[in-house]
Structure formats: structure tokens, C-alpha cells
C-alpha positions as CSV (number, residue, x, y, z in Angstrom):
1,M,-19.0,-4.1,1.9
2,D,-18.4,-0.4,2.0
3,R,-15.1,1.8,2.5
4,D,-16.8,3.4,5.8
5,M,-17.5,0.0,7.2
6,A,-13.9,-1.0,6.4
7,L,-12.4,2.4,7.9
8,K,-14.2,1.8,10.8
9,A,-13.0,-1.8,11.5
10,L,-9.6,-0.5,10.5
11,R,-9.9,2.3,13.0
12,Y,-10.8,-0.3,15.8
13,N,-8.0,-2.5,15.2
14,V,-5.2,-0.3,14.5
15,K,-4.2,2.6,17.1
16,N,-1.0,3.6,15.4
17,E,-1.6,6.5,13.4
18,N,1.5,6.4,11.2
19,L,0.4,2.9,10.0
20,V,-3.3,4.2,9.5
21,R,-1.6,6.7,7.0
22,H,0.5,3.7,5.5
23,M,-3.1,2.1,4.8
24,L,-4.6,5.2,3.5
25,A,-1.7,6.0,1.2
26,T,-2.1,2.2,0.0
27,E,-5.7,2.6,-0.9
28,A,-5.1,5.7,-2.8
29,I,-2.4,4.0,-4.8
30,M,-4.4,0.9,-5.5
31,R,-7.5,3.2,-6.5
32,A,-5.3,4.9,-9.0
33,L,-3.8,1.5,-10.2
34,A,-7.5,0.3,-10.8
35,R,-8.5,3.3,-12.8
36,R,-5.2,2.8,-14.8
37,F,-6.1,-0.9,-15.8
38,N,-9.8,-0.4,-15.9
39,E,-10.5,-2.7,-12.9
40,N,-12.8,-1.9,-10.0
41,E,-11.9,0.9,-7.7
42,D,-13.5,0.1,-4.8
43,E,-12.5,-3.4,-4.4
44,W,-8.8,-2.6,-5.2
45,G,-9.0,0.5,-2.9
46,L,-10.2,-2.0,-0.1
47,A,-7.6,-4.4,-0.6
48,G,-5.1,-1.4,-0.1
49,L,-6.9,-0.1,3.0
50,L,-7.2,-3.3,4.9
51,H,-4.1,-5.0,3.9
52,D,-2.4,-4.3,7.4
53,I,-5.4,-4.3,9.7
54,D,-4.0,-7.2,11.4
55,V,-0.4,-6.0,12.3
56,E,-0.9,-4.6,15.7
57,M,-2.9,-7.9,16.6
58,T,0.2,-10.1,15.2
59,N,2.7,-8.0,17.0
60,G,4.3,-7.5,13.4
61,D,5.1,-11.3,13.2
62,L,5.6,-11.9,9.4
63,S,5.0,-15.6,10.0
64,I,1.6,-14.6,10.9
65,H,0.8,-11.2,9.6
66,S,-1.8,-11.2,6.9
67,R,-3.6,-14.5,7.5
68,P,-5.8,-12.8,10.4
69,G,-6.4,-9.9,8.1
70,A,-7.4,-11.9,4.9
71,Q,-10.0,-13.4,7.5
72,M,-10.9,-10.1,9.1
73,A,-11.6,-8.8,5.7
74,R,-13.6,-11.8,4.7
75,D,-15.7,-11.5,8.0
76,L,-16.6,-8.0,7.1
77,G,-17.9,-9.2,3.5
78,A,-14.9,-8.4,1.3
79,S,-14.6,-10.4,-1.8
80,E,-12.4,-13.4,-2.2
81,E,-10.1,-11.5,-4.5
82,V,-9.5,-8.9,-1.9
83,C,-8.8,-11.3,0.9
84,H,-6.4,-13.2,-1.4
85,A,-4.5,-10.1,-2.2
86,I,-4.3,-9.2,1.6
87,L,-3.0,-12.7,2.2
88,V,-0.3,-13.0,-0.5
89,H,1.0,-9.2,0.1
90,N,3.3,-10.6,2.8
91,E,5.6,-13.0,0.8
92,K,6.5,-14.9,4.1
93,H,3.7,-17.4,3.5
94,G,4.7,-18.5,0.2
95,E,1.5,-18.0,-1.5
96,P,2.1,-16.7,-4.8
97,C,0.5,-13.5,-6.4
98,V,-1.6,-14.5,-9.0
99,S,-4.0,-11.7,-9.9
100,L,-3.4,-8.3,-11.3
101,M,-5.0,-7.0,-7.7
102,D,-2.1,-9.4,-5.9
103,K,0.6,-8.3,-7.9
104,A,-0.5,-4.7,-7.5
105,L,-0.7,-4.5,-3.9
106,F,2.4,-6.4,-3.4
107,C,4.5,-3.7,-5.3
108,T,2.8,-0.9,-3.8
109,D,3.1,-1.8,-0.1
110,P,6.6,-0.6,0.4
111,L,6.6,2.0,-2.3
112,T,4.1,4.1,0.3
113,G,7.2,4.4,2.7
114,L,9.8,5.4,0.0
115,I,7.3,8.3,-1.1
116,T,6.3,9.3,2.3
117,A,10.2,9.3,3.7
118,A,11.0,11.7,0.5
119,A,8.5,14.0,1.6
120,L,9.9,14.2,5.4
121,V,13.1,15.1,4.3
122,R,11.9,18.1,2.6
123,P,12.0,21.2,4.7
124,D,8.3,21.7,4.5
125,K,7.6,18.0,5.2
126,K,4.9,17.9,2.3
127,L,4.5,16.1,-0.4
128,S,3.6,18.8,-2.9
129,G,7.3,19.6,-3.6
130,V,8.5,15.9,-4.2
131,E,9.3,14.7,-7.6
132,V,9.8,11.5,-9.3
133,K,13.4,12.1,-9.9
134,S,14.1,12.7,-6.3
135,I,12.0,9.5,-5.3
136,R,14.4,7.6,-8.1
137,K,17.2,9.1,-6.8
138,R,16.6,8.0,-3.0
139,F,15.3,4.6,-4.5
140,K,19.1,3.9,-5.6
141,E,20.1,4.8,-1.8
142,E,19.6,1.5,0.0
143,R,20.1,3.2,3.8
144,F,17.5,5.8,2.8
145,A,14.0,4.4,3.9
146,A,15.5,1.0,4.4
147,G,12.3,-0.8,5.1
148,A,11.0,0.0,1.7
149,N,12.0,-2.9,-0.1
150,R,13.4,-2.1,-3.4
151,E,13.0,-5.5,-5.0
152,Q,9.3,-5.8,-4.0
153,I,8.8,-2.2,-5.5
154,A,10.3,-3.2,-8.9
155,E,8.1,-6.3,-9.1
156,C,5.9,-3.1,-10.8
157,S,7.1,-4.7,-14.1
158,E,4.9,-7.5,-13.2
159,I,1.7,-5.2,-13.7
160,G,3.3,-4.0,-16.9
161,L,4.5,-0.4,-15.4
162,E,7.7,1.2,-15.7
163,P,9.3,2.3,-12.2
164,D,9.1,5.7,-13.1
165,E,5.3,5.3,-14.5
166,F,4.6,3.7,-11.3
167,I,6.2,5.8,-9.0
168,A,4.6,9.1,-11.0
169,L,1.2,7.3,-10.6
170,S,1.9,6.6,-6.9
171,L,3.1,9.8,-5.9
172,D,0.2,11.7,-7.6
173,A,-2.3,9.5,-5.9
174,M,-0.7,10.0,-2.4
175,K,-0.5,13.9,-3.2
176,G,-4.5,13.6,-3.8
177,V,-4.7,12.3,-0.3
178,A,-1.8,14.4,1.2
179,G,-4.1,16.3,3.7
180,D,-5.3,12.6,5.4
181,L,-1.7,11.3,5.4
182,G,-0.5,14.5,7.1
183,L,2.0,15.6,4.5
């Protein structure tokens, strides 16, 4: 399985452009984390890119979401490690995050929303002017990007990163694909 095949499957299954952008952002962060931990960037990127491939087909039902997605990734030829990370990023199934990739995807998923929201409240609506300190400030505002689960983001300690380091790495990764994100 390669990225082009994954992207084609993603585009076939997901029509909501904001959701596609979320998955592209997650892919960028997962690739950056893989570099940081000397892991396989392509594998980690695929986990990020495909993690929500089933959201529209499951109508966002968290009791179902990620099970079909993990199977879709498997059918596309993704490794079992990628499929497991996709499955366990949804904690509603009660499956534990075991591998470093599992834990990385779990804490990365909600952070993309917080960073995106921080960009969208800026006058230029661009990532280029967003700084770590502004995201940390917004992190403390519960009603700002309320869907970005702060406890889940804080799980970055499980992969050995302090919150500021995790946010900085993620922000830089998203800035690297800002054009694809419309930010």
C-alpha cells in the first residue's frame, strides 16, 4: 500500500473537505512524530491519513467508527500495526493503545482541531502566524475548540513528549502542509 492508493481511497470515501484536511493534518503530524522517534514515516503517515476514512459511512457513530476503517485499511494492504492504530484511536471500543504509533495517533487526532481553530480565529486565518504560546493559552479555554479533547492531547506524555514540545512539533508539521489545509 502506498500513499497515492490511500489518498484515492480516502477521497472516494470522504466527501467532507474539512474532514479530509483533518486527516491530512494528522498525517503530517504522524510523519513528524515518526521522524522524531526514528520510526517508519510512511507507515505512521498512513495511520494518520486513514484514521477517519469511515466517519461518513458510520455517520460519526462512535460505537462503530474505526472498526470499518481498520478493516478498510487492511483491505487496502496496510500493516496490522497501522490497522490497530486506526482501531484504537477511538477509545469507545475499549481497546488499549499499546504501540508507540497507537499512542501517537490517539493524542494527535484532537490536536489538529485545536491548532486549526487557533489559525481560524486569526485575522488572516493562516497557520503562519500561530505560535505555541497561543495554542497553550487556547488549550486552557475549555470552550475554545470544545471538541478537541484536552485529556487526550495531554496523553502526549505517554509517548515521552511534554505538551509544549508536542504542540511545537505538530504546529510545524501542519505549517509544512498549510497549503493543502487551506491555512
